[in-house]
C-alpha positions in Angstrom: -211.1 -149.8 31.7 -213.1 -146.9 30.1 -214.8 -144.7 32.6 -217.4 -142.1 31.8 -216.2 -139.0 33.7 -218.9 -136.7 34.9 -219.2 -134.3 37.8 -222.0 -136.3 39.2 -219.8 -139.3 39.5 -217.4 -137.6 41.9 -220.3 -135.7 43.8 -220.3 -132.0 43.1 -220.4 -131.0 46.7 -217.1 -132.9 47.5 -214.1 -130.9 48.7 -212.0 -132.0 45.7 -214.7 -130.8 43.3 -214.7 -127.4 45.1 -210.9 -127.1 44.9 -210.7 -128.0 41.2 -213.6 -125.9 40.2 -211.9 -122.9 41.9 -208.8 -123.5 39.8 -210.6 -123.4 36.5 -207.9 -124.9 34.3 -205.1 -127.2 35.3 -202.0 -129.0 34.0 -201.6 -132.3 35.9 -198.3 -133.9 36.6 -199.4 -137.4 35.5 -197.4 -140.5 36.6 -200.4 -142.8 36.1 -200.3 -143.9 39.8 -203.3 -144.0 42.1 -203.0 -140.4 43.2 -202.2 -138.6 40.0 -204.7 -140.7 38.1 -207.5 -139.9 40.5 -206.6 -136.2 40.4 -206.5 -136.1 36.6 -209.8 -138.0 36.2 -211.5 -135.8 38.8 -210.2 -132.7 37.0 -211.5 -134.0 33.7 -214.9 -134.7 35.4 -215.0 -131.3 37.0 -213.5 -129.0 34.4 -213.9 -130.8 31.1 -211.3 -131.8 28.5 -210.7 -128.2 27.3 -209.5 -127.2 30.7 -207.2 -130.2 31.6 -203.9 -131.4 30.3 -202.1 -134.4 31.8 -198.3 -134.3 31.3 -196.0 -137.3 31.9 -192.3 -136.6 32.4 -190.1 -139.1 30.6 -186.5 -139.8 31.4 -184.2 -142.6 32.3 -185.6 -142.5 35.9 -189.0 -143.6 34.6 -189.6 -147.4 34.7 -190.1 -149.2 31.4 -193.8 -149.3 30.3 -194.9 -146.4 32.5 -195.1 -143.9 29.6 -197.3 -146.3 27.7 -199.4 -147.0 30.7 -200.1 -143.2 31.1 -200.9 -142.8 27.4 -203.3 -145.7 27.4 -205.0 -144.6 30.5 -205.5 -141.0 29.2 -206.8 -142.3 25.9 -209.3 -144.6 27.6 -210.7 -141.6 29.5 -210.6 -139.0 26.7 -208.1 -137.1 28.8 -205.8 -134.7 26.9 -202.3 -135.9 27.4 -198.7 -135.4 26.4 -195.2 -136.6 27.3 -192.3 -134.3 27.9 -188.7 -135.2 28.2 -186.9 -134.1 31.3 -183.2 -133.7 31.8 -182.6 -134.3 35.5 -179.7 -136.6 34.7 -177.7 -133.6 33.4 -177.9 -131.9 36.8 -174.9 -132.6 39.0 -177.0 -132.0 42.1 -179.4 -134.7 41.1 -176.6 -137.1 40.1 -174.8 -136.6 43.4 -177.9 -138.2 45.1 -177.9 -136.3 48.3 -180.8 -136.0 50.6 -182.2 -133.3 48.4 -182.2 -135.3 45.2 -186.0 -135.3 45.0 -186.0 -131.4 45.1 -183.9 -131.3 41.9 -186.1 -133.9 40.2 -189.3 -131.9 40.9 -187.6 -128.7 39.9 -186.9 -130.3 36.5 -190.5 -131.4 36.3 -191.8 -128.0 37.0 -189.4 -126.5 34.5 -191.1 -128.7 31.9 -194.8 -128.2 32.9 -194.8 -124.6 34.2 -194.5 -123.1 30.7 -197.4 -125.3 29.5 -199.5 -124.1 32.4 -198.7 -120.5 31.8 -199.5 -120.8 28.1 -202.9 -122.1 28.9 -203.6 -119.8 31.8 -203.7 -122.8 34.0 -202.3 -124.0 37.3 -199.9 -126.8 37.6 -201.2 -129.5 40.0 -199.5 -132.5 41.6 -201.0 -135.7 43.1 -199.7 -135.2 46.6 -201.9 -136.6 49.3 -202.2 -135.8 53.0 -200.1 -138.8 54.0 -197.2 -137.6 51.9 -196.9 -134.5 54.1 -195.4 -136.5 56.9 -192.6 -138.0 54.8 -189.2 -136.7 53.5 -190.3 -135.2 50.2 -188.2 -132.2 49.4 -189.7 -132.2 45.9 -192.9 -130.8 47.4 -191.0 -127.6 48.2 -189.6 -127.3 44.7 -193.2 -127.6 43.3 -194.6 -125.0 45.7 -191.8 -122.6 45.0 -193.0 -122.6 41.4 -196.6 -122.1 42.2 -197.9 -125.7 42.0 -201.0 -126.7 44.0 -201.8 -130.0 45.7 -205.6 -130.3 45.3 -205.8 -133.7 47.0 -204.2 -132.2 50.1 -206.4 -129.2 50.0 -209.4 -131.5 49.9 -208.1 -133.4 52.9 -207.6 -136.8 51.1 -205.4 -139.5 52.4 -204.1 -142.4 50.4 -206.7 -144.8 51.6 -209.5 -142.4 50.8 -208.1 -141.9 47.3 -208.0 -145.6 46.8 -211.5 -146.1 48.0 -212.9 -143.2 45.9 -211.0 -144.5 42.9 -212.5 -147.9 43.4 -216.0 -146.5 43.8 -215.5 -144.6 40.5 -214.4 -147.8 38.7 -210.9 -146.6 38.0 -208.4 -149.5 37.3 -205.7 -147.5 39.2 -207.5 -147.8 42.6 -205.2 -150.6 43.8 -202.1 -149.9 41.6 -198.9 -150.7 43.5 -197.0 -147.7 44.8 -194.4 -146.5 42.3 -191.6 -144.0 42.5 -188.7 -142.6 40.5 -186.1 -145.4 39.9 -183.5 -143.3 41.6 -185.3 -143.9 44.9 -183.8 -147.4 44.8 -180.3 -146.0 45.1 -179.0 -145.2 48.6 -178.2 -141.6 49.3 -174.6 -140.8 48.5 -174.3 -143.4 45.7 -174.2 -141.5 42.4 -177.1 -141.8 40.1 -176.3 -143.0 36.5 -178.2 -144.2 33.5 -176.5 -147.6 33.9 -177.6 -148.1 37.4 -181.2 -146.9 36.7 -181.3 -149.3 33.8 -180.1 -152.2 35.9 -182.7 -151.5 38.6 -185.4 -151.2 36.0 -184.5 -154.5 34.4 -184.3 -156.2 37.7 -187.7 -155.1 38.9 -189.2 -156.0 35.5 -187.9 -159.5 36.0 -189.5 -159.7 39.4 -192.8 -158.5 37.9 -192.6 -161.3 35.3 -192.3 -163.7 38.1 -195.8 -162.6 39.2 -194.7 -160.3 42.1 -196.8 -157.2 42.3 -195.2 -154.7 44.7 -191.4 -154.8 44.4 -188.3 -152.7 45.0 -184.8 -153.7 44.1 -182.5 -151.6 46.3 -179.2 -151.1 44.6 -176.0 -151.6 46.7 -173.3 -151.9 44.1 -173.1 -155.5 43.1 -175.8 -156.5 45.6 -179.5 -156.3 45.0 -181.8 -156.2 48.1 -185.3 -157.2 47.2 -188.3 -155.9 49.0 -191.8 -157.4 48.4 -195.0 -157.4 50.4 -194.8 -159.8 53.4 -197.5 -161.9 51.8 -195.2 -162.6 48.8 -192.1 -163.7 50.7 -193.0 -167.3 50.3 -193.6 -166.7 46.5 -190.1 -165.3 46.2 -188.6 -168.3 47.9 -190.6 -170.7 45.7 -189.0 -169.0 42.7 -185.6 -168.4 44.3 -183.5 -170.0 41.5 -185.3 -168.1 38.7 -185.1 -164.8 40.5 -181.4 -165.2 41.4 -180.6 -166.1 37.7 -182.6 -163.2 36.4 -181.0 -160.6 38.7 -177.5 -162.0 38.1 -178.2 -161.7 34.3 -178.7 -157.9 34.7 -175.4 -157.5 36.5 -175.8 -158.2 40.2 -173.4 -160.6 41.9 -175.4 -161.0 45.1 -179.1 -161.3 45.5 -180.7 -160.8 48.9 -184.2 -160.7 50.3 -185.3 -158.1 52.9 -187.3 -160.0 55.6 -189.0 -156.8 56.7 -190.7 -156.6 53.4 -191.6 -153.6 51.2 -191.5 -150.2 52.8 -192.0 -147.2 50.7 -189.2 -144.7 51.0 -187.3 -146.7 53.6 -183.9 -145.4 52.3 -184.9 -142.1 53.9 -184.1 -143.7 57.3 -180.5 -142.9 56.5 -181.3 -139.2 56.7 
């Protein structure tokens, strides 16, 4: 969907407009999800294309198709965009997959976008919302250490508020399912590898092809634990044979269904 971004569309007296206007020029860490999309679109509407750059980090931890989604979204808005390769998989701390894995991932992201921001006299900004502050997200610390700002938090916006304002603005991302780094599917203490990330990615892609919208495939060696929204549990059972076949074809021996349904970040309970 093409949206005509204008300051009037986001209401010039809104807290987010005030925060962004105060920054002047920004480089947005752009994953294409609801939060970063609304932040990037609002920055474009507030500051204009010459003062905004959206940057998407690309590595083996990014799900298939996400880079293309970000590029298409940016092009439809007239949003300056670029992709940068990140090398978190060369960092032993990240590969070890301890409770601080997210810290090293965001540190790598900031290493990629901070020089871009400095060269433009801009501030690096991330799509962190108020709800995120109550979760285990060590990556926020890595970003803050390097001078990043969280305009959505500074404007007091929660996830539900961002979805509603995105919907009102006509953004197609308003109800986009929550996404996260593929490594978040791997229990802490289990090493991260390109092979495991690829298996998880292919497994989740297979579930999406079955028409399931919000999915996680938690990786436990040769066992896949599927999480979907509670409303889609019956749909999973109706396609049980196809799903089992698809996940076994990517390398899992056992395929299980979590009856508690999808919970973002539930592997953090182990911490």
